[in-house]
Backbone bond lengths (Angstrom), bond angles and torsions (degrees), N, CA, C in turn:
res aa  C-N    CA-C-N  psi(-1)  N-CA   C-N-CA  omega(-1)  CA-C   N-CA-C  phi
1 X - - - 1.484 - - 1.550 108.06 -
2 X 1.279 117.02 135.59 1.464 119.20 175.31 1.483 114.36 -60.36
3 X 1.421 114.75 144.75 1.501 118.99 -172.12 1.549 108.53 -65.73
4 X 1.303 119.86 -31.98 1.467 121.11 -176.00 1.545 111.56 -68.37
5 X 1.262 117.14 -20.81 1.466 119.14 177.24 1.478 113.24 -87.01
6 X 1.310 117.13 -34.46 1.453 120.25 177.10 1.499 114.92 -75.08
7 X 1.274 120.58 -23.63 1.490 125.67 177.75 1.506 112.62 -102.55
8 X 1.270 116.24 21.43 1.450 124.61 -179.59 1.471 110.28 -63.72
9 X 1.338 122.13 120.96 1.475 123.24 -177.14 1.573 108.06 -104.24
10 X 1.310 121.42 25.01 1.470 123.48 176.22 1.491 109.65 -81.83
11 X 1.302 111.54 77.55 1.522 117.57 178.95 1.525 101.28 -108.46
12 X 1.290 116.84 118.41 1.532 117.61 179.67 1.487 109.53 -73.64
13 X 1.375 113.91 144.07 1.433 119.64 179.18 1.606 105.41 -134.28
14 X 1.344 113.57 140.05 1.424 119.76 171.41 1.507 111.76 -72.13
15 X 1.383 117.05 121.00 1.430 120.75 -177.54 1.475 112.64 -109.11
16 X 1.334 117.53 -17.91 1.560 119.01 -176.95 1.523 109.98 -157.52
17 X 1.312 110.56 136.75 1.500 116.53 173.84 1.490 104.88 -120.37
18 X 1.334 118.84 120.11 1.460 123.83 -171.02 1.496 112.83 -100.51
19 X 1.369 116.99 157.49 1.461 120.06 177.08 1.554 108.44 -76.62
20 X 1.335 117.77 -28.27 1.439 121.77 179.60 1.438 114.15 -150.19
21 X 1.327 118.65 168.07 1.453 123.25 -177.70 1.459 115.86 -60.21
22 X 1.299 117.17 -33.71 1.453 121.79 -179.83 1.437 111.47 -65.36
23 X 1.371 120.21 -45.96 1.459 122.64 176.03 1.592 112.41 -59.07
24 X 1.387 113.81 -45.62 1.412 116.73 178.98 1.532 114.04 -59.63
25 X 1.340 112.80 -40.01 1.495 115.97 -179.63 1.533 111.54 -67.15
26 X 1.332 115.01 -35.26 1.533 115.90 177.79 1.427 109.00 -66.10
27 X 1.348 120.81 -45.77 1.557 119.67 173.90 1.401 115.67 -55.98
28 X 1.322 113.91 -46.67 1.480 120.57 175.72 1.519 115.34 -52.82
29 X 1.347 112.92 -47.36 1.510 119.87 178.11 1.518 110.57 -64.63
30 X 1.336 118.55 -39.71 1.418 120.88 177.25 1.535 113.24 -61.54
31 X 1.336 113.53 -44.38 1.513 116.74 -178.79 1.599 105.94 -65.57
32 X 1.292 117.54 -45.83 1.496 119.52 -175.48 1.608 109.66 -63.66
33 X 1.326 115.28 -35.12 1.467 117.95 177.37 1.494 111.06 -65.71
34 X 1.375 119.37 -27.97 1.467 123.68 173.51 1.458 114.11 -88.48
35 X 1.341 113.78 10.59 1.528 120.83 173.96 1.555 111.78 69.20
36 X 1.386 112.78 30.08 1.478 119.58 177.59 1.553 106.20 -104.35
37 X 1.334 118.68 108.43 1.432 117.79 178.37 1.453 112.58 -63.97
38 X 1.319 117.63 132.24 1.508 123.81 -179.43 1.479 111.24 -146.34
39 X 1.237 114.58 165.21 1.461 122.86 -178.13 1.533 113.03 -135.82
40 X 1.310 114.67 142.80 1.451 120.81 -177.52 1.602 105.76 -102.24
41 X 1.318 110.58 129.78 1.481 120.09 179.28 1.545 110.81 -117.32
42 X 1.320 119.15 151.07 1.484 125.27 173.92 1.564 109.18 73.28
43 X 1.308 116.25 21.67 1.552 115.06 179.39 1.466 111.07 -65.95
44 X 1.309 121.43 -16.94 1.494 123.89 -175.76 1.550 107.24 -113.12
45 X 1.281 119.73 -1.96 1.468 119.81 -170.03 1.488 114.14 -79.47
46 X 1.392 120.02 -15.73 1.414 121.95 -177.04 1.558 112.59 -63.23
47 X 1.323 115.35 -25.01 1.423 120.15 177.76 1.514 112.21 -71.44
48 X 1.341 119.27 -15.66 1.412 124.78 179.80 1.522 112.56 -92.21
49 X 1.312 118.19 2.46 1.448 122.25 -177.61 1.543 110.27 -62.41
50 X 1.246 116.79 124.53 1.439 123.49 -170.55 1.481 111.22 111.89
51 X 1.328 118.62 -35.12 1.447 122.82 179.25 1.508 105.60 -94.31
52 X 1.345 119.71 -28.54 1.467 125.03 178.34 1.554 106.76 -123.31
53 X 1.315 116.98 155.49 1.492 117.90 -179.31 1.584 107.52 -63.47
54 X 1.365 116.68 136.83 1.404 124.81 -175.34 1.545 111.80 -52.71
55 X 1.336 117.34 -32.87 1.458 121.75 -179.61 1.577 111.31 -67.85
56 X 1.329 114.18 -19.78 1.530 117.18 175.09 1.433 112.91 -88.40
57 X 1.396 120.27 -5.68 1.399 121.94 179.00 1.464 113.05 -96.78
58 X 1.366 119.55 -8.97 1.497 120.07 179.99 1.491 109.79 -58.66
59 X 1.375 118.99 136.73 1.455 121.56 172.76 1.550 105.91 -67.23
60 X 1.373 114.09 142.50 1.493 119.15 -176.04 1.514 104.15 -130.91
61 X 1.376 113.21 145.87 1.398 121.52 174.30 1.582 106.24 -112.75
62 X 1.271 114.45 129.51 1.459 122.64 177.92 1.520 110.50 -121.13
63 X 1.368 113.27 136.67 1.524 117.21 173.96 1.531 104.56 -85.31
64 X 1.277 113.54 150.37 1.463 120.21 -175.86 1.519 110.01 -88.78
65 X 1.310 118.20 -39.06 1.403 122.74 -176.43 1.496 109.92 -102.95
66 X 1.362 117.19 129.88 1.438 121.48 178.35 1.562 112.31 -56.98
67 X 1.368 114.45 -39.04 1.496 119.99 -176.86 1.563 113.91 -61.61
68 X 1.398 114.67 -18.65 1.493 118.78 178.85 1.450 116.51 -92.82
69 X 1.344 115.69 -3.06 1.524 118.68 -173.71 1.514 111.29 -61.20
70 X 1.238 120.95 -48.89 1.498 121.37 -172.81 1.586 109.30 -67.29
71 X 1.284 117.37 -43.56 1.448 121.14 175.43 1.526 110.57 -61.41
72 X 1.369 114.93 -42.00 1.488 116.22 178.59 1.578 110.59 -67.84
73 X 1.326 121.28 -32.67 1.516 121.92 179.48 1.476 105.73 -63.39
74 X 1.354 120.80 -37.43 1.465 119.01 -178.90 1.485 112.26 -65.83
75 X 1.343 115.19 -38.26 1.492 120.86 177.37 1.540 111.93 -61.86
76 X 1.398 111.63 -44.07 1.491 115.76 176.89 1.489 112.92 -63.92
77 X 1.361 116.93 -37.53 1.495 120.72 -179.73 1.579 107.53 -63.50
78 X 1.306 115.05 -42.18 1.496 120.18 179.34 1.549 108.83 -60.55
79 X 1.319 117.06 -45.41 1.442 120.09 179.77 1.636 109.89 -66.17
80 X 1.207 118.45 -38.69 1.480 121.33 176.88 1.521 114.04 -66.46
81 X 1.350 116.82 -27.34 1.458 124.40 -177.12 1.513 108.85 -80.05
82 X 1.311 121.07 -14.31 1.488 120.34 -177.00 1.577 106.87 -69.77
83 X 1.349 114.53 129.76 1.449 116.06 -170.52 1.564 106.68 -76.44
84 X 1.345 115.41 141.37 1.413 120.83 174.31 1.504 109.62 -82.60
85 X 1.302 116.05 144.18 1.486 119.12 -178.67 1.592 108.90 -122.56
86 X 1.285 114.24 144.14 1.492 120.75 173.89 1.560 110.34 -119.97
87 X 1.387 114.51 5.34 1.453 120.64 178.97 1.546 110.37 -67.95
88 X 1.242 115.24 138.53 1.530 122.20 178.20 1.544 107.80 -114.59
89 X 1.381 113.00 136.15 1.475 120.35 171.24 1.495 109.54 -122.95
90 X 1.283 117.44 149.32 1.408 125.59 -179.94 1.540 110.61 -94.34
91 X 1.313 116.37 132.16 1.383 123.18 177.00 1.507 109.42 -65.17
92 X 1.399 121.36 125.80 1.441 123.43 178.20 1.571 115.24 -62.77
93 X 1.345 116.53 -25.88 1.427 121.81 -179.06 1.442 117.15 -83.98
94 X 1.381 118.22 -49.69 1.450 119.60 -176.85 1.571 115.52 -115.07
95 X 1.389 115.54 -9.47 1.434 120.05 173.82 1.523 112.42 85.78
96 X 1.362 120.33 3.38 1.487 122.43 177.91 1.402 110.68 -69.77
97 X 1.368 117.96 148.63 1.471 124.86 173.24 1.480 109.72 -76.89
98 X 1.337 116.55 139.63 1.492 123.91 177.25 1.573 108.77 -139.19
99 X 1.324 113.42 144.44 1.474 114.92 170.88 1.557 110.92 -57.28
100 X 1.260 121.21 148.04 1.442 122.63 -174.08 1.510 111.31 -69.76
101 X 1.367 121.47 -16.67 1.398 121.99 -179.50 1.567 111.88 -87.19
102 X 1.306 117.12 -0.60 1.464 120.28 175.44 1.524 110.72 -75.74
103 X 1.270 117.22 141.64 1.492 121.84 178.14 1.574 109.75 -93.90
104 X 1.344 113.58 -30.80 1.480 121.51 -179.43 1.454 109.46 -122.88
105 X 1.305 120.74 143.95 1.486 127.78 171.60 1.556 107.37 -55.69
106 X 1.285 113.94 132.75 1.468 117.63 178.01 1.600 109.19 -69.65
107 X 1.306 115.32 -21.57 1.441 117.69 -171.39 1.589 113.29 -95.94
108 X 1.358 115.29 -43.25 1.399 119.16 -176.62 1.530 117.78 -119.87
109 X 1.351 112.99 -3.49 1.488 121.43 179.78 1.483 117.28 66.83
110 X 1.463 114.47 19.83 1.428 117.59 176.43 1.574 109.07 -76.62
111 X 1.339 117.50 149.77 1.428 121.74 -179.91 1.513 113.89 -63.95
112 X 1.244 122.36 134.97 1.399 129.62 -179.92 1.562 117.83 -107.52
113 X 1.364 111.99 -4.22 1.556 115.42 -172.75 1.503 109.66 -57.48
114 X 1.368 118.34 -44.06 1.441 116.23 -174.03 1.478 112.44 -68.32
115 X 1.348 119.26 -37.57 1.397 125.33 178.47 1.528 109.14 -63.81
116 X 1.339 119.15 -44.32 1.430 124.99 -179.13 1.500 108.53 -63.89
117 X 1.264 121.37 -40.16 1.454 121.38 -172.05 1.626 106.12 -78.74
118 X 1.321 116.11 -35.75 1.521 116.43 173.04 1.537 113.33 -62.63
119 X 1.324 115.00 -36.60 1.457 119.68 178.45 1.573 109.59 -67.48
120 X 1.245 114.42 -40.00 1.591 117.38 179.99 1.428 107.45 -68.44
121 X 1.375 122.20 -40.74 1.520 123.01 179.99 1.457 110.64 -66.37
122 X 1.354 120.23 -42.57 1.440 121.75 179.42 1.526 111.19 -65.76
123 X 1.347 116.47 -37.87 1.492 118.93 178.54 1.520 110.61 -66.63
124 X 1.303 119.07 -37.79 1.462 124.22 -178.47 1.505 107.27 -68.98
125 X 1.329 115.42 -45.09 1.521 120.15 -178.56 1.558 107.00 -65.67
126 X 1.303 118.39 -40.55 1.556 116.33 178.73 1.461 110.33 -66.48
127 X 1.314 117.66 -37.09 1.513 121.24 -175.55 1.558 108.53 -65.14
128 X 1.288 115.04 -44.72 1.462 121.32 -172.36 1.537 105.82 -75.30
129 X 1.299 121.32 -31.82 1.493 120.87 -178.75 1.533 110.54 -76.64
130 X 1.314 119.21 -21.36 1.427 124.85 -179.70 1.560 112.18 -79.43
131 X 1.284 117.35 -11.37 1.530 122.44 -176.03 1.452 110.35 -76.60
């Protein structure tokens, strides 16, 4: 048997278990962008919740090569450190509500950067004036 096959370090490891398919896909995309081959598992298992334990239905991201695991963990930790926001801003063009981390309105594609920065400034000003 060739030596390169016997010393193969392609041992898949689970790197992330997501609450939903969207989170799993974001992590998968981040890993692939960093040139870390990965695979998504259980992407269709959420339909089986009730027939299988819900913990077996979570979407999972696995790295394909063992050597990529540590670098992949750092990418996952960066993703998990991104703050979640529940602040809503209104689009100046159409008036639709958008999460404050959107750059464009979901409805009309108008830029929201100015509105978001004004909201952040007024929130900071309000917080400091309440002290």
